[in-house]
Backbone as a printed PyTorch tensor [residue, N CA C, xyz], in Angstrom:
tensor([[[ 50.3220, 156.1520, 122.6280],
         [ 49.5420, 154.9930, 122.2370],
         [ 48.8840, 154.4190, 123.4910]],

        [[ 47.6580, 154.0430, 123.3720],
         [ 46.9250, 153.5220, 124.5220],
         [ 47.0760, 152.0070, 124.6290]],

        [[ 46.7260, 151.5060, 125.7970],
         [ 46.7970, 150.0690, 126.0490],
         [ 45.6750, 149.3540, 125.3000]],

        [[ 45.9710, 148.1980, 124.7650],
         [ 44.9690, 147.4170, 124.0310],
         [ 43.9880, 146.7970, 125.0170]],

        [[ 42.6970, 146.9090, 124.7070],
         [ 41.6570, 146.3120, 125.5410],
         [ 40.7660, 145.4670, 124.6510]],

        [[ 40.0630, 144.5360, 125.2750],
         [ 39.1680, 143.6670, 124.5160],
         [ 37.9030, 144.4260, 124.1120]],

        [[ 37.1930, 143.8740, 123.1480],
         [ 35.9630, 144.4900, 122.6760],
         [ 34.9110, 144.5230, 123.7780]],

        [[ 34.8490, 143.4710, 124.5880],
         [ 33.9010, 143.4250, 125.6970],
         [ 34.1570, 144.5330, 126.7110]],

        [[ 35.4350, 144.7530, 127.0540],
         [ 35.7700, 145.8120, 128.0050],
         [ 35.4570, 147.1930, 127.4360]],

        [[ 35.7480, 147.3880, 126.1670],
         [ 35.5010, 148.7010, 125.5710],
         [ 34.0060, 149.0040, 125.4730]],

        [[ 33.1800, 147.9990, 125.1610],
         [ 31.7410, 148.2540, 125.1100],
         [ 31.1890, 148.5550, 126.5020]],

        [[ 31.7380, 147.9120, 127.5290],
         [ 31.3030, 148.1970, 128.8980],
         [ 31.6520, 149.6290, 129.2890]],

        [[ 32.8480, 150.0950, 128.9090],
         [ 33.2620, 151.4610, 129.2260],
         [ 32.3610, 152.4640, 128.5120]],

        [[ 32.0390, 152.1800, 127.2480],
         [ 31.1750, 153.0850, 126.4880],
         [ 29.7730, 153.1210, 127.0880]],

        [[ 29.2310, 151.9630, 127.4700],
         [ 27.9000, 151.9310, 128.0860],
         [ 27.8860, 152.6790, 129.4130]],

        [[ 28.9500, 152.5520, 130.2010],
         [ 29.0410, 153.2620, 131.4710],
         [ 29.0890, 154.7690, 131.2370]],

        [[ 29.8770, 155.1920, 130.2530],
         [ 29.9570, 156.6230, 129.9320],
         [ 28.6130, 157.1400, 129.4420]],

        [[ 27.8950, 156.3300, 128.6690],
         [ 26.5700, 156.7180, 128.1770],
         [ 25.6060, 156.9470, 129.3430]],

        [[ 25.6680, 156.0970, 130.3610],
         [ 24.8000, 156.2480, 131.5290],
         [ 25.1910, 157.4680, 132.3640]],

        [[ 26.5010, 157.7300, 132.4620],
         [ 26.9740, 158.8550, 133.2670],
         [ 26.6520, 160.1980, 132.6220]],

        [[ 26.6060, 160.2310, 131.2960],
         [ 26.3190, 161.4810, 130.6010],
         [ 24.9030, 161.9450, 130.9060]],

        [[ 23.9860, 161.0170, 130.9910],
         [ 22.6010, 161.3600, 131.3040],
         [ 21.8750, 161.9970, 130.1380]],

        [[ 21.9220, 161.3470, 128.9970],
         [ 21.2260, 161.8610, 127.8170],
         [ 19.7140, 161.8270, 128.0260]],

        [[ 18.9840, 162.7130, 127.3650],
         [ 17.5170, 162.6680, 127.4620],
         [ 16.9720, 161.3420, 126.9390]],

        [[ 15.7790, 160.9810, 127.3950],
         [ 15.1950, 159.7030, 126.9980],
         [ 14.8320, 159.6530, 125.5150]],

        [[ 14.7880, 160.7890, 124.8660],
         [ 14.4710, 160.8190, 123.4300],
         [ 15.6590, 160.4340, 122.5660]],

        [[ 16.8580, 160.4410, 123.1480],
         [ 18.0690, 160.0700, 122.4020],
         [ 18.4350, 158.6370, 122.7600]],

        [[ 18.5950, 157.8170, 121.7250],
         [ 18.9230, 156.3990, 121.9300],
         [ 20.2500, 156.0890, 121.2430]],

        [[ 21.2110, 155.5840, 122.0150],
         [ 22.5160, 155.2150, 121.4660],
         [ 22.5830, 153.7050, 121.3000]],

        [[ 23.2300, 153.2660, 120.2240],
         [ 23.4020, 151.8290, 120.0050],
         [ 24.7250, 151.5800, 119.2970]],

        [[ 25.2130, 150.3690, 119.4340],
         [ 26.4540, 149.9870, 118.7850],
         [ 26.1760, 149.5440, 117.3540]],

        [[ 27.1810, 149.6960, 116.5080],
         [ 27.0960, 149.2800, 115.1150],
         [ 28.3200, 148.4270, 114.7900]],

        [[ 28.2660, 147.7170, 113.6980],
         [ 29.4140, 146.9590, 113.2060],
         [ 29.8180, 145.8160, 114.1080]],

        [[ 31.1090, 145.7430, 114.4000],
         [ 31.6720, 144.6430, 115.1730],
         [ 31.1160, 144.6150, 116.5950]],

        [[ 30.9450, 145.7820, 117.1950],
         [ 30.4320, 145.8300, 118.5660],
         [ 28.9920, 145.3120, 118.6290]],

        [[ 28.1830, 145.6380, 117.6210],
         [ 26.7970, 145.1310, 117.5940],
         [ 26.7850, 143.6250, 117.3890]],

        [[ 27.6420, 143.1290, 116.5110],
         [ 27.7280, 141.6770, 116.2930],
         [ 28.1890, 140.9640, 117.5540]],

        [[ 29.1100, 141.5860, 118.2880],
         [ 29.5940, 141.0140, 119.5480],
         [ 28.4550, 140.9040, 120.5550]],

        [[ 27.6550, 141.9600, 120.6990],
         [ 26.5480, 141.9250, 121.6460],
         [ 25.4860, 140.9150, 121.2240]],

        [[ 25.2340, 140.7820, 119.9210],
         [ 24.2820, 139.7810, 119.4430],
         [ 24.7680, 138.3680, 119.7570]],

        [[ 26.0720, 138.1500, 119.5950],
         [ 26.6070, 136.8130, 119.8720],
         [ 26.5290, 136.4850, 121.3550]],

        [[ 26.6790, 137.4880, 122.2260],
         [ 26.5510, 137.2440, 123.6620],
         [ 25.1310, 136.8720, 124.0440]],

        [[ 24.1580, 137.4060, 123.3360],
         [ 22.7610, 137.0980, 123.6410],
         [ 22.4320, 135.6400, 123.3460]],

        [[ 23.0740, 135.0650, 122.3310],
         [ 22.8000, 133.6810, 121.9330],
         [ 23.7360, 132.6680, 122.5820]],

        [[ 24.6830, 133.1270, 123.3680],
         [ 25.7070, 132.2400, 123.9240],
         [ 25.1560, 131.1030, 124.7790]],

        [[ 24.2170, 131.3250, 125.7050],
         [ 23.7070, 130.1960, 126.5070],
         [ 23.0590, 129.0990, 125.6560]],

        [[ 22.3360, 129.4880, 124.6240],
         [ 21.7010, 128.4990, 123.7450],
         [ 22.7690, 127.7060, 122.9960]],

        [[ 23.8160, 128.3810, 122.5310],
         [ 24.8830, 127.6960, 121.8040],
         [ 25.6400, 126.7250, 122.7030]],

        [[ 25.8840, 127.1180, 123.9480],
         [ 26.5790, 126.2260, 124.8850],
         [ 25.7330, 124.9930, 125.1710]],

        [[ 24.4420, 125.1890, 125.3850],
         [ 23.5360, 124.0600, 125.6280],
         [ 23.4860, 123.1270, 124.4170]],

        [[ 23.4230, 123.6950, 123.2230],
         [ 23.3990, 122.8770, 122.0080],
         [ 24.7100, 122.1050, 121.8460]],

        [[ 25.8320, 122.7410, 122.1690],
         [ 27.1220, 122.0590, 122.0670],
         [ 27.2140, 120.9030, 123.0610]],

        [[ 26.7560, 121.1260, 124.2950],
         [ 26.7780, 120.0460, 125.2910],
         [ 25.8700, 118.8910, 124.8830]],

        [[ 24.7140, 119.1980, 124.3600],
         [ 23.7980, 118.1560, 123.9000],
         [ 24.4010, 117.3570, 122.7460]],

        [[ 25.0410, 118.0650, 121.8200],
         [ 25.6830, 117.3920, 120.6840],
         [ 26.8030, 116.4780, 121.1510]],

        [[ 27.6320, 116.9640, 122.0740],
         [ 28.7320, 116.1420, 122.5930],
         [ 28.1680, 114.9280, 123.3240]],

        [[ 27.0950, 115.1150, 124.1110],
         [ 26.4730, 113.9880, 124.8160],
         [ 25.9760, 112.9390, 123.8220]],

        [[ 25.3280, 113.3760, 122.7550],
         [ 24.8110, 112.4310, 121.7580],
         [ 25.9470, 111.6830, 121.0710]],

        [[ 26.9860, 112.3940, 120.6850],
         [ 28.1240, 111.7350, 120.0130],
         [ 28.7940, 110.7450, 120.9510]],

        [[ 29.0100, 111.1400, 122.2120],
         [ 29.6230, 110.2130, 123.1710],
         [ 28.7020, 109.0380, 123.4680]],

        [[ 27.4040, 109.2830, 123.5170],
         [ 26.4530, 108.1980, 123.7470],
         [ 26.4880, 107.1740, 122.6310]],

        [[ 26.5760, 107.6500, 121.3920],
         [ 26.6730, 106.7300, 120.2580],
         [ 28.0120, 106.0040, 120.2760]],

        [[ 29.0650, 106.7340, 120.6010],
         [ 30.4040, 106.1470, 120.6040],
         [ 30.5430, 105.0470, 121.6610]],

        [[ 30.0590, 105.3230, 122.8840],
         [ 30.2050, 104.3600, 123.9700],
         [ 28.9850, 103.4670, 124.1600]],

        [[ 27.9410, 103.6790, 123.3820],
         [ 26.7100, 102.8970, 123.4630],
         [ 26.1980, 102.8290, 124.9020]],

        [[ 26.1290, 104.0000, 125.5350],
         [ 25.7230, 104.0800, 126.9290],
         [ 25.0860, 105.4370, 127.2010]],

        [[ 24.1940, 105.4730, 128.2020],
         [ 23.6150, 106.7450, 128.6290],
         [ 24.4230, 107.3800, 129.7640]],

        [[ 25.1370, 106.5490, 130.5230],
         [ 25.8400, 107.0180, 131.7190],
         [ 27.2600, 107.5010, 131.4140]],

        [[ 28.0080, 106.8020, 130.5750],
         [ 29.4030, 107.1670, 130.3140],
         [ 29.5700, 108.5840, 129.7770]],

        [[ 28.6990, 109.0700, 128.8840],
         [ 28.8490, 110.4740, 128.4600],
         [ 28.6820, 111.4620, 129.6150]],

        [[ 27.8240, 111.1380, 130.5680],
         [ 27.6300, 112.0320, 131.7120],
         [ 28.8890, 112.0740, 132.5700]],

        [[ 29.5230, 110.9150, 132.7710],
         [ 30.7490, 110.9060, 133.5770],
         [ 31.8620, 111.6760, 132.8770]],

        [[ 31.9260, 111.5850, 131.5610],
         [ 32.9450, 112.3280, 130.8150],
         [ 32.6400, 113.8200, 130.8540]],

        [[ 31.3890, 114.1960, 130.6350],
         [ 31.0220, 115.6140, 130.6340],
         [ 31.1100, 116.2280, 132.0280]],

        [[ 31.0780, 115.4100, 133.0700],
         [ 31.1660, 115.9460, 134.4300],
         [ 32.5500, 116.5280, 134.7240]],

        [[ 33.5370, 116.2360, 133.9010],
         [ 34.8760, 116.7950, 134.0930],
         [ 35.0010, 118.1990, 133.5120]],

        [[ 34.0120, 118.6440, 132.7440],
         [ 34.1010, 119.9630, 132.1030],
         [ 34.1930, 121.1220, 133.0990]],

        [[ 33.4150, 121.1420, 134.1870],
         [ 33.5500, 122.2840, 135.1070],
         [ 34.9500, 122.4370, 135.6950]],

        [[ 35.5700, 121.3360, 136.1200],
         [ 36.9190, 121.4490, 136.6840],
         [ 37.9370, 121.8330, 135.6070]],

        [[ 37.7470, 121.3540, 134.3910],
         [ 38.6410, 121.7420, 133.2980],
         [ 38.4810, 123.2280, 132.9800]],

        [[ 37.2400, 123.7180, 133.0260],
         [ 36.9970, 125.1370, 132.7840],
         [ 37.6260, 126.0200, 133.8420]],

        [[ 37.5120, 125.6020, 135.1020],
         [ 38.1250, 126.3630, 136.1980],
         [ 39.6420, 126.3850, 136.0220]],

        [[ 40.2270, 125.2560, 135.6610],
         [ 41.6720, 125.2060, 135.4370],
         [ 42.1040, 126.1110, 134.2940]],

        [[ 41.3310, 126.1380, 133.2190],
         [ 41.6590, 126.9960, 132.0790],
         [ 41.5600, 128.4700, 132.4590]],

        [[ 40.5300, 128.8290, 133.2140],
         [ 40.3720, 130.2240, 133.6390],
         [ 41.4970, 130.6360, 134.5810]],

        [[ 41.8670, 129.7490, 135.5040],
         [ 42.9840, 130.0490, 136.4050],
         [ 44.2890, 130.2400, 135.6410]],

        [[ 44.5270, 129.4010, 134.6290],
         [ 45.7370, 129.5400, 133.8200],
         [ 45.7450, 130.8850, 133.0870]],

        [[ 44.5950, 131.2970, 132.5590],
         [ 44.5180, 132.5910, 131.8780],
         [ 44.7490, 133.7360, 132.8600]],

        [[ 44.2210, 133.6180, 134.0730],
         [ 44.4420, 134.6620, 135.0760],
         [ 45.8990, 134.7190, 135.5120]],

        [[ 46.5220, 133.5660, 135.6980],
         [ 47.9280, 133.5270, 136.1280],
         [ 48.8240, 134.1780, 135.0870]],

        [[ 48.5790, 133.8750, 133.8060],
         [ 49.4090, 134.4280, 132.7360],
         [ 48.8830, 135.7490, 132.1960]],

        [[ 47.8210, 136.2820, 132.8220],
         [ 47.2380, 137.5740, 132.4520],
         [ 46.9050, 137.6590, 130.9710]],

        [[ 46.1560, 136.6750, 130.5070],
         [ 45.7190, 136.6110, 129.1130],
         [ 44.1980, 136.6940, 129.0500]],

        [[ 43.6810, 137.2950, 127.9850],
         [ 42.2470, 137.2990, 127.7260],
         [ 41.8850, 136.0440, 126.9530]],

        [[ 40.6640, 135.5670, 127.1400],
         [ 40.1980, 134.4070, 126.3900],
         [ 39.7700, 134.8870, 125.0020]],

        [[ 40.5350, 134.5080, 124.0020],
         [ 40.2150, 134.8760, 122.6200],
         [ 40.8090, 133.8400, 121.6800]],

        [[ 40.6410, 134.0320, 120.4060],
         [ 41.0930, 133.0530, 119.4170],
         [ 42.6200, 132.9400, 119.4250]],

        [[ 43.3040, 134.0520, 119.6430],
         [ 44.7610, 134.0210, 119.6470],
         [ 45.2860, 133.2080, 120.8210]],

        [[ 44.7030, 133.3750, 121.9910],
         [ 45.1080, 132.5830, 123.1570],
         [ 44.8470, 131.1030, 122.8870]],

        [[ 43.7100, 130.7940, 122.2780],
         [ 43.3830, 129.4100, 121.9750],
         [ 44.4270, 128.7890, 121.0570]],

        [[ 44.8800, 129.5360, 120.0560],
         [ 45.8660, 128.9750, 119.1260],
         [ 47.2500, 128.9280, 119.7570]],

        [[ 47.5680, 129.8670, 120.6620],
         [ 48.8610, 129.8320, 121.3360],
         [ 48.9670, 128.6450, 122.2690]],

        [[ 47.8670, 128.3070, 122.9260],
         [ 47.8870, 127.2080, 123.8910],
         [ 48.0170, 125.8540, 123.1910]],

        [[ 47.5440, 125.7590, 121.9710],
         [ 47.5470, 124.4810, 121.2790],
         [ 48.8770, 124.1550, 120.6230]],

        [[ 49.7120, 125.1180, 120.3790],
         [ 50.9620, 124.8790, 119.6380],
         [ 52.0960, 124.5280, 120.5520]]])
């Protein structure tokens, strides 16, 4: 039995193998199913993150009736993100839905 790897790692390995094989330019390989959906979601990720930050800013602005307080609250996100990534690296966990639910319980 092989070691379990994430979908992102497996698609990277497949793409690397595709480049190393050196197929003719007339042959085009592409992912289907879950791997294709994963790559599509990665393409839209920056837009989704920006939309989420804007939404949080608007909600906090309405909640605190201020333009500045949401910025001070959102300014803590980078350090919180670094801390979360360090915790995942220390415990050798991948960032996925299961890790998210394990951390919350």
